[in-house]
N, C-alpha and C positions, 0 to 999 in steps of 0.2 A: 800307336798314339802314346804320348807321354802324359801321365797324370800326376799332379801334385796334390796330396791330401794332408791338410793341416789338422792338428788336434791340440787340445790343452788350454783353450781359452776359457773364460768364465768371469765370474764376479769375485773381486777380492777387495779387501779393505786397504786404505792407504798404509804404506809401509810393508805390505805383504809381498808374496812372491808367487810367480807362476812359471811354468815351463811349457813352452810351445814346441811341438814337433811337426816336421813336414817330411813325408815319405814320397819319393818319386818312384813310380812304377812304369813298366812298359818301355823303358829306354834300352836300346841296344848300344847306344853311344855313351861315351863318357860325359859327365857333367862338369863344366868348368866352375864358374862362380855360382854360389848359392847364397841367397840373400833373404832378408826379411824387410818388408815395407809395412807402413801403416797409413791408414786414412781415417781421420776424424770427420764427423759430420760437417759438411760445408767447406772442407779443406782439401788440398791436393794430397795425392799419395806420395809419401816421403820415404826415403831410404832410412832404415833403422840400423842395419848392420849387414855386412857382406863378407863372405869368406871364400877365398880362392881354393881351388883344388889342392894347391901346394901349402895352404895354411895362412896366407896373408889375410889380415883382418882389418876392416875399417868400420868405425862406429860413427853415428851421428853424435854431435857434441852433447845433445840433450840426454843421451843415455850412457855416455861414457862413465865407467866406474859402477854402473848399476846393472847393465845387461851384459850377457856373455853369449856369443855365438859359437857353436861347435858343429862338427859334422862327422859322419861316418861314411867315407867314400865307398867302402865295400858294399854298404847297404843303401847308399843314396838317400841318406837321411840327414836333415839339418835341424839343429835345435836352437832355441833361444831361451836362455835362463834369464828371467827378469826378477830383480830384487828391488827393494825400497821403492815400490811402485807408488806413483803419484796420480791424482785425478787427471792430470794432463796427459797421462799415458793411455787414457781411454781412447780406443779406436778399433777398427777392424784391421787385423794383422794378416798380411798376405805373404806367402812364400813365393819366391822367384828363383828360377833355375835357368842357366845358360847351357843348353844341351848342344853338344857338337853336332853339326850337320843340320839339325832340326831347328835350332834357334831358341827364342825365349818362351818359357812356359810359366804360367801363374797358377797358384792354387785358388780355391774358392773363397778363402778368407775365414778367419775365426775371430769372434768378438772378444775383446778384453775390456772389462769395465772395472774401473777403480773408484770405489765409492764406499762411504760409511753408512 
């Protein structure tokens, strides 16, 4: 079984920063795309950022210039550095991985709250 475990969420003031981490364990197979999604109350789960195994990156327009995705392929870890946080960034953030042979896996989610 492949498990994704997120960490790093919490409460932060507007303008602050947080770093999320997601570690994949139990995979015998390589992981292609790793991504972060978020879901605010009453809204759909939306893509925040995605990074391919080869390093191609795509961001949602709402986070460009503020969030940075990175990954360690050897350790199967993906990070999301979030800066200049806004109240509208408040959501549960989910890690997503495309595992070869196995398919899509999701983490359990970590809450990010931006409030003064």
